[in-house]
Structure formats: C-alpha cells, structure tokens
C-alpha positions, -999 to +999 in steps of 0.1 A: -511+118+078-534+102+051-571+106+065-569+131+091-575+165+072-608+179+077-612+161+111-620+183+143-599+157+165-605+149+201-615+176+223-594+188+248-610+174+283-598+174+319-581+198+344-573+221+313-599+224+286-597+241+258-562+237+245-557+250+211-520+259+211-491+237+207-457+238+222-426+215+210-395+213+227-360+188+232-360+181+269-333+156+284-340+122+291-337+125+329-360+155+330-382+131+307-380+104+332-387+128+361-420+142+345-431+105+335-429+099+373-445+125+386-477+122+357-473+085+368-474+093+409-504+120+401-527+097+378-527+124+355-514+126+318-477+141+310-493+169+292-515+178+322-483+179+345-463+197+324-490+228+319-498+227+356-458+230+368-456+257+336-484+275+354-467+272+385-435+278+372-445+313+355-463+328+384-451+361+396-439+357+432-467+380+449-455+380+485-444+404+506-405+408+501-400+400+540-424+370+538-405+358+503-372+364+522-384+339+554-393+312+529-360+311+512-338+312+546-360+281+557-355+267+526-318+269+525-319+261+568-336+228+557-309+222+531-281+227+558-299+210+585-302+181+559-268+182+544-252+170+582-278+144+594-276+130+557-313+126+562-346+139+549-372+158+575-400+138+556-384+103+571-364+110+602-376+123+631-344+139+645-340+160+612-375+170+617-369+183+652-343+202+645-358+219+614-390+229+636-365+243+667-342+260+639-374+277+622-381+287+657-349+302+664-346+320+631-380+335+639-372+342+675-337+363+662-352+386+634-389+389+651-398+417+681-391+404+714-415+380+732-429+393+759-463+383+782-493+400+774-485+410+739-513+433+725-538+413+703-542+430+668-577+448+663-587+423+635-580+396+654-603+410+686-627+416+659-631+380+646-630+371+680-660+388+689-682+364+665-671+335+687-680+320+717-660+333+750-640+299+749-630+299+714-621+337+716-598+333+745-582+305+722-582+328+694-567+360+706-535+341+716-506+337+696-503+296+695-543+293+695-544+318+665-514+297+648-535+265+655-563+278+636-544+292+604-524+264+602-551+237+603-571+259+579-537+259+555-534+220+559-568+217+547-564+238+516-534+214+508-554+185+516-582+198+495-560+206+460-540+172+466-578+155+465-587+176+442-620+185+455-641+218+466-632+236+499-648+219+527-653+223+565-626+215+588-642+192+613-648+199+651-626+233+645-658+254+650-672+249+618-646+270+599-648+268+563-617+265+541-611+286+507-583+286+489-559+317+495-534+309+468-539+286+435-549+250+441-519+244+417-495+255+438-509+240+468-511+203+453-476+209+445-469+216+478-486+185+491-469+160+466-437+173+477-450+167+513-457+133+501-497+139+505-509+120+479-548+106+476-536+067+482-515+078+506-520+109+535-501+091+563-505+120+588-536+138+590-543+166+620-579+169+600 
C-alpha cells in the first residue's frame, strides 16, 4: 500500500510480544466463527487466541503413559455418560454425579486394592514434618492429601484464567500456588469448565 514503505508499523503488544513471523491460511467458516466467539468470550484478539490455541495444540504430551491413558479414559467415560443422559456434566447434577462415581469406579478397578492403614509415602511424611500435628494428620491421609492437591490445582486454573500471578490459598495453611504446567493450558481448561473473569459460579477457594 502507498505510504507504508519504510514504516516500522505498530509494535506487537499484549500476551505475545515480539511477533515478527507471519502465517496466512484459509479455514472453514465455522472454524472462523468459533475462533471469533472464543476471542470475544476471552476478551482477547483473534490473533492472540489463535496463537494461544496453536501453542497448546503443539505441545507434546509430557505425562506418564498411565496418566495420559487415565485422562483419555475419563474423557471417553464422560462422553459415554453424557451420550446416555443427553446432558452436560457441567449443567446437569445427575450427569455430574454419575461421572463422579464413574471415575471413582474406574480408578478403583485398576488401582491397588483399598486397605485400611495404607502406608504413607516417604515424601509425604517428609512434608508433614513441616506442619502442625493436626495439619500433618490431615495431610497424611489420602483424602486430606487429595483435598490439598486438588485445591491447589483449582487455584492454578483460577489464576491462569484471571491472568494473574500465582497467589496464596486463603485459610489453607498459607500454601503458595505455583503453576505446575503452562498457564495457557490451564486457562483453556478453566474456560472449557465455564470459568471466566466475569462468571466464576462455583468457588471452593
């Protein structure tokens, strides 16, 4: 275009500074509509959300095979349950409870048998020595340990969606939240769960 020669143009700003490479392609209209809708919901430009989605899609799976298979199995189970109820677990209590029990049954079938007095892993015992007796007892039980780890993970998702630095969990032993995976992936998980800056319907934190 006339008058643009020699101009440096607008410097890239925002989530992905330093953009210099270009990428042009044709996509189906429904894909573009979905991209526009996602960008509008997240309050970001189409360029930003497209790069964010590409980054996540190009990440190689880093988990252990057993955990990647577990994630896939839970995904398939959720799809089958929703296929029967014709409802989303996000919106229907019956479907959600069915999925909750289904995941428990799935793990119970493939995991070691549940026994009373199950030994506490050495690493957990070591962390427990830094806590008060009451906190340590809670931390050294499977239920208490799951409670802490899950709340930390929920905190990561919330912080990633809100695009803020990791914070602290109020009232939960002052435990700091740190991102265990890339915030972009956590933010996508949160948004697919219906968690946004404007609407955080259920907040256990």
